[in-house]
KEMARSE-773671 format. One line per 2 residues: for each residue y, x, z of N, C-alpha, C. Coordinates in steps of 0.1 Angstrom, whole numbers, plus 2048, in hexadecimal, padded with zeros to 3 digits. Example, Ala and Ser with C-alpha at 12.3 -4.5 7.8 and 13.67 -1.06 7.14 Angstrom:
7C7/884/84E/7D3/87B/84E/7DF/884/84E  7EA/880/847/7F5/889/847/800/881/84F
END
This chain:
93E/7E1/817/930/7DE/819/92A/7D5/80F  932/7CB/80B/92D/7C2/801/92B/7C9/7F3
935/7D2/7F0/934/7D9/7E4/927/7E2/7E3  924/7E8/7EF/917/7F0/7F0/90B/7E7/7ED
90B/7DB/7F4/8FF/7D2/7F3/8FE/7CD/7E5  909/7CC/7DE/908/7C7/7D0/901/7D1/7C7
900/7DE/7CB/8F9/7E8/7C4/8EA/7E7/7C6  8E6/7E0/7D1/8D7/7E0/7D4/8D0/7D6/7CB
8C4/7DA/7C7/8BB/7D0/7C2/8B2/7CB/7CD  8A9/7C2/7C9/8A1/7BB/7D4/898/7C5/7DB
892/7CF/7D3/88A/7D9/7DA/891/7E2/7E4  89E/7E5/7E1/8A6/7EC/7EA/8A8/7E4/7F7
8A9/7D7/7F6/8AB/7CF/802/89E/7CF/80A  892/7CE/803/885/7CE/80A/883/7DB/811
886/7E6/80A/884/7F3/810/88D/7F5/81C  89A/7F2/81B/8A3/7F3/826/89F/7EB/832
89B/7DF/82F/897/7D6/83A/88B/7DB/842  881/7E0/83A/875/7E5/840/877/7F1/848
87F/7FB/843/882/807/84B/88B/804/857  893/7FB/856/89A/7F7/863/891/7F1/86D
887/7E8/868/87D/7E3/871/874/7EE/877  871/7F8/86F/869/803/874/871/80A/87F
87E/80C/87D/886/813/887/886/80B/894  888/7FE/893/888/7F6/89F/87B/7F7/8A6
870/7F7/89F/862/7F8/8A5/861/805/8AB  865/810/8A5/864/81D/8AB/86C/81E/8B8
877/818/8B8/87F/818/8C5/879/810/8D0  873/804/8CC/86D/7FB/8D5/861/801/8DC
859/808/8D3/84C/80E/8D8/84D/81D/8DA  859/822/8DC/85B/831/8DC/853/837/8E7
850/830/8F2/848/836/8FC/83A/839/8F8  835/833/8ED/827/835/8E9/826/83C/8DB
831/83F/8D5/831/846/8C8/836/854/8C9  82D/85E/8C6/832/86C/8C7/83D/86F/8BC
846/876/8C0/851/87A/8B7/858/86E/8B0  85A/864/8B8/860/858/8B3/86E/85A/8AD
875/863/8B3/882/866/8AF/883/86C/8A1  878/874/89D/878/879/890/876/86E/886
86E/864/889/86C/859/880/879/851/87F  880/84F/88A/88D/848/88A/897/84F/881
898/85C/882/8A1/864/87A/89D/863/86B  890/864/868/88C/863/85A/88F/855/855
88D/84B/85C/890/83D/858/89F/83B/855  8A7/841/85D/8B6/840/85B/8BA/847/84E
8B3/853/84C/8B6/85A/83F/8B2/852/833  8A6/84B/834/8A1/843/829/8AB/838/826
8B0/831/831/8B9/825/82F/8C6/82A/828  8CB/836/82D/8D7/83B/827/8D5/83F/819
8CA/846/816/8C7/84A/809/8C5/83E/7FF  8C0/833/803/8BF/828/7FB/8CD/823/7F7
8D6/823/800/8E4/81E/7FD/8EB/828/7F3  8E9/835/7F5/8EF/83F/7EC/8E9/83D/7DE
8DC/83D/7DD/8D6/83B/7D0/8DA/82F/7C9  8DA/824/7D0/8DE/817/7CA/8EC/817/7C5
8F5/81D/7CD/903/81D/7C9/905/827/7BD  8FF/833/7BE/901/83D/7B4/8FB/839/7A7
8F0/831/7A7/8EA/82C/79B/8F3/823/794  8FB/81B/79B/905/812/795/911/81A/78F
916/824/797/922/82B/794/920/836/789  914/83D/78A/913/849/782/907/849/778
8FE/83F/77A/8F3/83E/770/8EA/84A/76F  8E5/84B/762/8DD/857/75E/8D2/85A/769
8D3/867/76E/8C8/86B/777/8C7/863/784  8D3/85D/788/8D3/855/794/8CB/848/792
8CB/843/786/8C3/837/783/8B4/83A/784  8B0/846/77F/8A2/84B/780/89E/84C/78F
8A6/853/797/8A3/854/7A5/8A3/847/7AC  8AC/83E/7A9/8AD/831/7AF/8A0/829/7AB
89B/82B/79F/890/824/79A/883/828/7A1  881/835/7A4/875/83A/7A9/874/83E/7B7
880/83E/7BE/880/842/7CC/876/83B/7D5  873/82E/7D1/86A/826/7D9/85C/82D/7DB
858/835/7D2/84B/83C/7D3/84B/845/7E0  856/849/7E4/857/852/7F1/857/849/7FD
85B/83D/7FC/85C/834/808/84E/831/80D  844/82F/804/837/82B/809/830/835/812
82F/842/80E/828/84C/817/830/84D/824  83D/84C/824/844/84D/831/841/842/83A
842/836/834/83E/82A/83D/830/82A/841  827/82E/838/818/82E/83B/815/837/847
81B/843/847/819/84C/852/81F/848/85F  82A/841/85E/830/83B/86B/828/830/870
821/829/868/818/81E/86C/80C/824/874  809/831/870/7FE/838/877/800/838/886
80D/83B/88A/810/83C/898/814/82E/89E  819/825/896/81E/818/89B/812/80F/89E
808/80E/895/7FD/804/897/7F6/806/8A5  7F1/812/8A9/7EB/813/8B6/7F5/811/8C1
802/814/8BF/80B/811/8CA/80E/803/8CC  80E/7FB/8C1/811/7ED/8C2/804/7E5/8C6
7F9/7E8/8C0/7ED/7E0/8C1/7E1/7EA/8C2  7DE/7F0/8CE/7D4/7FA/8CF/7C6/7F5/8D1
7C2/7EB/8C9/7B4/7E5/8CA/7AF/7E3/8BC  7A4/7E9/8B9/79E/7E7/8AB/796/7DA/8AA
796/7D4/89E/790/7C7/89C/784/7C8/893  77E/7D4/892/773/7D5/889/767/7CB/88C
765/7C9/899/75A/7C0/89D/75C/7B2/897  768/7AD/897/76C/7A0/892/76A/7A0/883
76F/7AA/87C/76E/7AA/86E/75F/7AB/869  757/7B3/871/748/7B4/86E/742/7A6/86F
746/79F/87A/740/792/87D/744/788/872  750/789/86D/754/780/862/74C/782/855
74A/78F/852/742/793/846/734/78E/847  72E/78F/853/720/78B/855/71F/77B/854
72A/775/859/72A/766/858/72B/762/84A  733/768/842/735/765/834/729/768/82B
723/774/82D/719/779/824/70B/77B/82A  70A/77A/837/6FD/77B/83D/6F8/789/83F
700/793/83A/6FC/7A1/83B/708/7AA/83D  706/7B6/841/710/7C0/841/711/7C5/832
71B/7C2/82B/71C/7C4/81D/71B/7D2/819  722/7DB/820/721/7E9/81C/713/7EF/81F
70C/7EA/829/6FE/7EF/82B/6F5/7E9/820  6F7/7DD/81D/6EF/7D7/812/6F1/7DE/805
6FD/7E2/802/700/7E9/7F5/6FA/7F7/7F4  6F6/7FC/800/6F0/80A/800/6E4/80A/7F7
6DC/7FF/7F6/6D0/7FF/7EE/6D3/7FF/7DF  6E0/7FC/7DB/6E3/7FC/7CD/6ED/807/7C9
6EE/811/7D2/6F7/81C/7CF/6F1/826/7C6  6F9/82E/7BE/6F5/838/7B5/700/842/7B4
6FC/84F/7B3/707/859/7B3/711/858/7A7  70C/853/79C/716/851/791/720/845/794
71A/83B/79A/723/82F/79E/72D/834/7A9  728/83C/7B2/730/841/7BD/73B/849/7B7
738/852/7AE/742/85B/7A8/74D/853/7A1  749/849/799/753/841/791/75C/83A/79B
756/833/7A5/75E/82B/7AE/767/834/7B7  762/840/7BB/76A/848/7C3/777/84D/7BB
775/850/7AE/780/854/7A6/78A/848/7A4  784/83C/7A2/78D/830/7A1/794/82E/7AE
78E/82F/7B9/794/82D/7C6/7A0/837/7C8  79E/843/7C3/7A9/84E/7C5/7B5/84B/7BC
7B3/842/7B2/7BE/83F/7A9/7C8/835/7AF  7C6/831/7BB/7CE/826/7C1/7DD/828/7BF
7E3/833/7C3/7F1/835/7C2/7F6/837/7B4  7EC/83B/7AB/7F0/83D/79D/7F2/830/795
7EB/825/799/7EC/819/792/7FA/813/791  801/812/79C/80F/80D/79B/818/816/794
815/823/795/81E/82D/78E/81C/82C/77F  80F/82B/77B/80C/829/76C/814/81D/767
814/812/76E/81A/806/76A/829/807/769  82F/80D/773/83E/80E/774/843/818/769
83B/823/767/83F/82C/75D/83E/826/74F  834/81E/74D/832/816/741/83F/80E/73E
843/806/748/84F/7FE/746/85C/806/745  85D/811/74C/869/819/74C/86B/820/73E
860/825/739/861/82B/72C/864/821/720  860/815/722/863/80B/718/871/804/71B
878/809/726/885/803/72A/884/7F4/72D  879/7F0/733/877/7E2/737/87B/7E1/746
888/7E1/748/88E/7E2/755/88A/7D7/75E  88A/7CB/75A/886/7C0/763/878/7C1/768
86F/7C4/75F/861/7C6/762/85F/7D1/76C  866/7DC/769/865/7E8/771/86A/7E5/780
875/7DE/781/87A/7DB/78F/871/7D1/796  86B/7C8/78F/863/7BE/795/856/7C4/79A
850/7CD/792/844/7D4/797/846/7DB/7A4  851/7E3/7A4/854/7EA/7B1/857/7E1/7BC
85D/7D6/7BA/860/7CC/7C5/853/7C7/7CA  84A/7C2/7C2/83E/7BC/7C6/834/7C7/7CD
834/7D2/7C7/82B/7DD/7CD/830/7E1/7DA  83D/7E4/7DC/843/7E8/7E8/841/7DD/7F3
844/7D1/7EF/842/7C6/7F9/834/7C4/7FD  82A/7C6/7F3/81C/7C5/7F6/818/7D0/800
81C/7DC/7FF/819/7E6/808/81E/7E2/816  82B/7DE/817/831/7DB/824/82A/7CF/82B
827/7C5/823/820/7BA/829/812/7BE/82E  80B/7C7/827/7FE/7CB/82C/7FF/7D3/839
80B/7D9/83C/80D/7E0/848/80D/7D7/854  813/7CB/852/812/7C1/85C/804/7BD/860
7FB/7BD/856/7ED/7BA/858/7E7/7C5/860  7EA/7D1/85E/7E5/7DD/865/7E8/7DC/874
7F5/7D7/877/7F9/7D6/885/7F2/7CA/88B  7F0/7BF/884/7EA/7B3/88A/7DB/7B5/88C
7D4/7BB/882/7C5/7BD/883/7C1/7CB/880  7C4/7D4/88A/7C0/7E2/888/7B1/7E4/886
7AD/7EC/87D/79E/7EF/87B/79C/7FC/874  790/801/875/78D/80E/86F/783/80D/863
77C/802/862/774/801/856/765/804/858  75D/800/84E/74E/801/850/749/810/84F
750/819/849/74B/827/848/74A/82D/856  751/827/85F/750/82C/86D/748/823/876
748/815/873/742/80C/87C/733/808/878  731/809/86B/723/805/866/71C/810/860
722/81C/85F/71C/828/859/721/834/861  71A/83F/85E/71E/84C/865/728/853/85C
734/853/860/73F/859/858/73C/867/854  737/86F/85D/734/87D/85A/729/87F/84F
721/875/84D/716/875/844/719/86F/836  726/86C/833/729/865/827/725/86C/81B
727/879/81A/723/881/80E/714/881/80C  70C/881/816/6FE/881/815/6F9/873/812
6FF/869/819/6FA/85B/818/6FE/854/80C  70A/858/807/710/851/7FB/715/85C/7F2
70C/864/7EC/711/870/7E4/716/86C/7D6  71F/874/7D1/724/872/7C3/71E/87D/7BB
726/882/7B1/721/88D/7A8/729/899/7AA  736/899/7A8/73E/8A5/7A7/74B/8A3/7B0
753/899/7AD/760/898/7B3/760/890/7C0  756/888/7C3/755/87F/7CE/759/886/7DB
753/891/7DF/756/897/7EC/765/89B/7ED  76A/8A0/7E2/778/8A4/7E3/782/898/7E3
77E/88E/7DC/787/882/7DD/786/87B/7EA  77A/87B/7F0/778/876/7FE/781/87E/808
781/88B/806/78A/893/80F/798/890/80D  79C/88E/800/7AA/88A/7FD/7AE/87D/804
7A5/873/803/7A8/866/809/7A8/867/818  79F/86E/81E/79E/870/82C/7AB/877/831
7AF/881/82A/7BB/889/82E/7C7/87F/82E  7C8/877/824/7D3/86D/824/7D3/863/82F
7C7/862/835/7C6/858/840/7C5/860/84E  7CB/86C/84D/7CC/874/85A/7BF/87A/85F
7B5/87B/857/7A8/881/85C/7A4/88B/852  7AB/897/851/7A6/8A1/847/799/8A7/84C
792/8AE/843/785/8B4/846/786/8BC/853  77C/8BA/85C/77C/8C2/868/782/8BA/874
787/8AE/871/78D/8A6/87C/783/8A2/886  786/8A4/893/77D/8A1/89E/77F/892/8A2
775/88A/8A4/776/87C/8A7/77E/875/89C  77A/875/890/783/86F/885/785/860/887
77B/859/88D/77D/84A/88F/789/847/898  78B/850/8A1/797/84E/8AB/7A4/852/8A4
7A4/85A/89A/7B0/85F/894/7B4/859/886  7AA/852/880/7AD/84D/873/7B7/842/874
7BF/840/869/7C9/836/868/7C3/828/868  7C9/81F/870/7C4/811/870/7CA/809/865
7C3/809/859/7C9/803/84D/7BE/7FC/845  7B6/7F4/84C/7AB/7ED/845/7AE/7DF/841
7B4/7D7/84A/7B7/7C9/848/7C6/7C6/847  7CA/7C1/83B/7C2/7BE/82F/7C0/7CB/827
7B8/7CA/81D/7B5/7D5/814/7C2/7D8/80B  7CA/7E2/80F/7D5/7E5/807/7D2/7E9/7F9
7C6/7F0/7F7/7C2/7F3/7EA/7BF/7E7/7E1  7BA/7DD/7E7/7B8/7D0/7E0/7C5/7C9/7DD
7CD/7C8/7E7/7DA/7C2/7E6/7E3/7C8/7DB  7E5/7D5/7DC/7EE/7DB/7D3/7E8/7DC/7C5
7DB/7DE/7C4/7D5/7DF/7B7/7D5/7D2/7B0  7D3/7C7/7B7/7D4/7BA/7B1/7E2/7B7/7AC
7EC/7BB/7B4/7FA/7B9/7AF/7FC/7C1/7A2  7F8/7CD/7A2/7FA/7D5/795/7F3/7CE/78A
7E7/7CA/78C/7DF/7C3/781/7E6/7B6/77C  7EA/7AE/785/7F1/7A1/782/7FE/7A4/77B
806/7AD/780/813/7B0/779/811/7B7/76C  807/7BF/76A/805/7C6/75D/802/7BB/753
7FA/7B1/756/7F7/7A7/74C/802/79C/74B  809/79A/756/815/790/756/820/795/74C
822/7A3/74D/82D/7A8/745/828/7AF/739  81B/7AE/736/815/7B3/72A/817/7C2/728
814/7C9/732/815/7D8/731/80C/7DE/727  80F/7E9/721/806/7EF/718/7FA/7F4/71F
7FB/7F7/72C/7F0/7FD/733/7E8/7F3/73B  7EA/7E6/738/7E4/7DC/740/7D5/7DC/740
7CE/7DF/735/7C0/7E0/735/7BA/7EC/73C  7C1/7F7/73B/7BD/803/743/7BE/800/752
7C9/7F9/756/7CB/7F6/764/7C2/7EB/768  7BE/7E2/75F/7B4/7D8/763/7A7/7DE/766
7A2/7E7/75E/795/7ED/760/795/7F6/76C  79F/7FF/76D/7A0/807/779/7A2/7FF/786
7AA/7F5/785/7AC/7ED/791/79F/7E5/796  798/7E0/78C/78B/7D9/78F/781/7E3/796
780/7EF/791/777/7F9/797/77C/7FD/7A5  789/7FE/7A6/78F/802/7B3/78C/7F8/7BE
78E/7EB/7BA/78B/7E0/7C4/77C/7E0/7C8  773/7E2/7BE/765/7E3/7C1/762/7EE/7CA
769/7FA/7C8/767/806/7D0/76A/804/7DF  773/7FB/7E2/778/7FA/7F0/76C/7F6/7F9
763/7EE/7F5/757/7EA/7FD/74C/7F4/7FA  749/7F7/7EE/73E/800/7EA/73F/80D/7F2
74B/813/7F2/74D/820/7F8/74F/81F/808  74E/812/80D/74E/810/81B/75C/812/822
766/810/81A/774/811/820/778/803/827  772/7F8/821/776/7EB/825/76B/7E1/827
76D/7D8/830/764/7CC/830/769/7C2/825  760/7B9/822/763/7AF/817/76F/7A6/81B
770/7A3/828/77B/79A/82D/788/7A1/82B  788/7AE/82B/795/7B6/828/799/7B3/81A
790/7B2/810/793/7B0/802/798/7A1/801  792/798/808/796/78A/807/7A5/789/80C
7A7/790/817/7B5/790/81D/7BE/797/813  7BA/7A1/80C/7C2/7A8/802/7C6/79F/7F7
7BD/796/7F3/7C0/78C/7E8/7CB/783/7ED  7C9/77E/7FA/7D3/774/7FF/7E1/77B/801
7E1/788/806/7ED/78F/807/7F4/791/7FA  7EC/794/7EF/7F2/796/7E2/7F9/789/7DD
7F2/77D/7E0/7F9/771/7DC/806/76F/7E4  805/772/7F1/811/770/7FA/81C/77A/7F5
819/786/7F0/822/78F/7EB/829/78A/7DF  822/784/7D6/828/77F/7C9/831/773/7CC
82D/76B/7D6/835/75F/7D9/842/764/7E0  840/76C/7EA/84C/771/7F2/855/77A/7EA
850/782/7E2/858/78B/7D9/860/783/7D0  85B/778/7CA/862/770/7C1/86E/769/7C8
86B/764/7D4/875/75D/7DC/880/767/7E0  87C/773/7E4/886/77D/7E8/88F/780/7DC
889/783/7D1/891/787/7C5/89B/77C/7C1  896/76F/7C1/89F/764/7BD/8AA/763/7C7
8A7/765/7D4/8B2/764/7DE/8BC/76F/7DD  8B8/77B/7DB/8C1/786/7DA/8C9/786/7CD
8C3/781/7C2/8CA/77F/7B6/8D5/775/7B7  8D2/76A/7BE/8DC/75F/7C0/8E7/764/7C9
8E4/76C/7D3/8EE/771/7DC/8F8/77A/7D5  8F2/783/7CD/8FB/78C/7C5/904/785/7BB
8FE/77B/7B5/906/773/7AB/912/76C/7B2  90F/766/7BE/91A/75F/7C5/924/769/7CA
920/775/7CF/929/77F/7D4/932/784/7C8  92C/786/7BD/934/78B/7B1/93F/780/7AD
93A/774/7AD/944/769/7A9/94F/768/7B3  94C/769/7C0/957/768/7CA/961/774/7C9
95B/780/7C6/963/78C/7C5/96C/78B/7B9  967/785/7AE/96F/783/7A2/97A/779/7A4
END
């Protein structure tokens, strides 16, 4: 067992721990989660696959190093969809009213409603494209480091991004909410009320489908994923931007511009309240602190284990 663990990097530990936690949650709330057994089976497969990839990357290298480096990209959609069922099972109350009240206290207005007066189809089109680039940003950064063989930077980006995603999921469970496009605006009128130019309707459908409300969904507010607080888009995008400049990535200015537009889009496009963005900033800071501590701890453990084995 110790030999297997010595093959794990810090991200492997984070992924394994989170999927074990997901499995325990599925078992605990199995009475309220449809097809919970399928999720448990999937989680077990993920945990086993992590062990195999970690070990084979050490023993065989080559293609296994590539798979071990990028398998994390598959963990996020799996965990995200499982949270779709877990959040209402664990905490079946939405907190939009509280988030709206906080925004009104801070700004004196409903910010997304106030922004309507300053909207323009060109701005909407640009920001909708930027918003849709969410999952591309960490991929751009990691591919940049992988191609330059900057192994340390590559591993740290994945560690912080994965940890950021998982920490945001704890926020979704604690403060479930559906966002201002449902509570302060008419969701079905988004294309008419906030039009773009060409791609906006298709990108909206893409985003909605990812949140379990494809076109034609009846009662979308009841079925949409509770993933508003904190703003995961703000959290992960900030991490990517900070790490791109910290490690001086070649793509840092591209990511800085895209990331800034994406964060602006979260409120302008009515996906988030401003308090969600504030929480996203705090969660990003927490992720950087926690990720650094975790990596230091795991590195020290592996060093001691190797010394004892020697």
